[in-house]
C-alpha angles and dihedrals in degrees: 000000000000115000102173090235134124123252104230096185105310094334125093112225138175108173097151133073101220112104140172136190131220122237132236098220095193093056092030092226135116118261112239104242118093115216120210119230112229117252123229088255092054091049090052092047091052091050094046090051090049091050091050092047091050092065091067103023093059090061103044117108123271087239091062093046088051091053089051093051092048090049090054089054091050093049093049090053089049090061085069117163095000091066093046092050095050091044093054093042093053099039108033087229119133123257091248089061090048091053092047093048092047088054091052091050091051091047092052092051093048092045091056090045089056091046097055097038084098132024100248092104090067090072091225116197129191127197108183123217122266102196095176096050114128140257086010130010119242121235124222110263127187126178133197140157121257130189119262100222137254113003130204115215120196110209118231126241098219099050109043090183115017097047097028142060097348096013131125097293093051094043094049094045093049089046091055094053099261122130112231134220111192121207098209118223109251091226092060104033095136093049089048094052093050093050090045089055088054091052092049092050090049091049092052094046093051096044098250119165117261109260097039086116137021132173117209130190128212139139118221124011105296098092093041093050091049090053095049092048093053110113094224094057110097106182143008134217119198138173117184145066128357091241093052096043094045091049091055092044090054093048091049094048093050094056118109084246105034115214132199120265114199101199126174104198109177138265145217091228105213118228117202114203118187122224090241091055090051090048093052104036111007097143094047092050091048091051093049094047095045086060093047094047093051098037109128089357088297091291097139127109087226095053110139098245097160127048118188126194140149115256110258145151094283100033095099092050090051091051090049091050092048092050094047094048093046096051091043090067111092115257114257134213117263123221100256141354089254091055090049092051090047091052092051093047096047097042090050090047093054096042093049095057120113110283095011119122130189106231098175136013136160105255132197133038119331131173120281102266099026121115125239103218115228140191121194132181136207139170119257095244091056091048091051092050098050123055090189088074089061097063122117117252107202103215142041098328135116133179118214112209118199111206119204093226144340093279092056090047091057090046089055093050092048090051096055124105118245114295138195094227144010124194133203120202107190147140126244090253088060094059097094091056099045101080095092091049092050092047091051093048093048088062093049109036144046098217130030118202123199120208093341141083128271094226109097120057114205118218104228140112094267096054118111111195103175137061145180116318129317092026085064138348094241118028092194092075136061127220092204130055133031093292088070087082087079091073091070100048139065132201123256126186123208114207124199092343122168111248093243092061099045123103109266095252091054099048120121 
């Protein structure tokens, strides 16, 4: 049952009088439940509880943390149809997507449970003492990873489950030994409360300390800023816009004790298609990329928003095919009226720049919050000259850039901002000439795809979901996969310690 209240630890509270409602984007109406924005006092109480819980939670065994994570997965599944119904009502996404995303959320939780069931993930190292070494003796040194402290996780708008309340940031932080306070996304407040109730039930069933998790509501940036400024918060996880992520990063860096903000802030995900690939399989590539561009109404941070190729005999036909296949796919509902208006504004901004031309767009009347897919095209020289053509359009939009030659293509890649992904579509006969493209992409992206699509982010140890700024605030870390646990820990070395005082995993 949804109450509209905040979970301050395991207690539901609504002390304030500021409320908001979620929106059913398909019906274009407000949902009935009011959600109470957390007060400054409630925020402080949640943080104080988390800080108190950290003192014990950081030291419990990995086996117990694993049991907690698995219990969260079980409790989310127990929400059954109620969760699916609220998810679809608040997001406009179909039930099939809700089921798939729930499955991904469960898989993430169980993956981290498996990871921390033993201590290998801590990368423990032991250098034993050599007291008779000359000219100087060597002390005993042992190194491990320890959790940072209470973490604030900002839920994402485009993944109400997998990147939200019990998503990858929360799962990895809890796995590491850090309590979590989630700032729920205002668009999905009901979904967030239901998932939060599952986490609280799991915590109680597995004997976790009160305060290990809280779920806080708030529209706008006031509540989030208050959380990040709190002196007992030690790290932040964020998925969203560049403006939102950068604002949190600035707040965190200006604290008396600056703290890390691991923000994933979007990308235009360049796709390089060779002339030979267009010559050999233009229509197949167009079909594949029309599906990728429109997948989920284009509301993925890995949406292929930029396609780069060298002008050739069949380039125009490829662009025509891509445009026709993209606009032939039925328009889909976007997550919220504000996201729809942002898509319209940004797609119009890009396509109206000097040299840009709309080559395909869904025309005619569509429902209020549905997206009219669009493909635009521009020459490489115009793209290089105008940074406004580089902006992300969150939705079913892609800009095809036609470079004059290979040198200009490399210049375009080198001039891009940091990206989450880069893709190469090529033939085997292109391999000898791809090294410069690969080198350029390695400096600009976190993941390089070959003959595939960027949409779809596998949860596994080898996944890198993060890239140079502004794709993320720290390109050394991933937001997806079990290696994301390393964001919430730091190394500590123990020198010449008696065995009785060492962490268990470092004992002799």
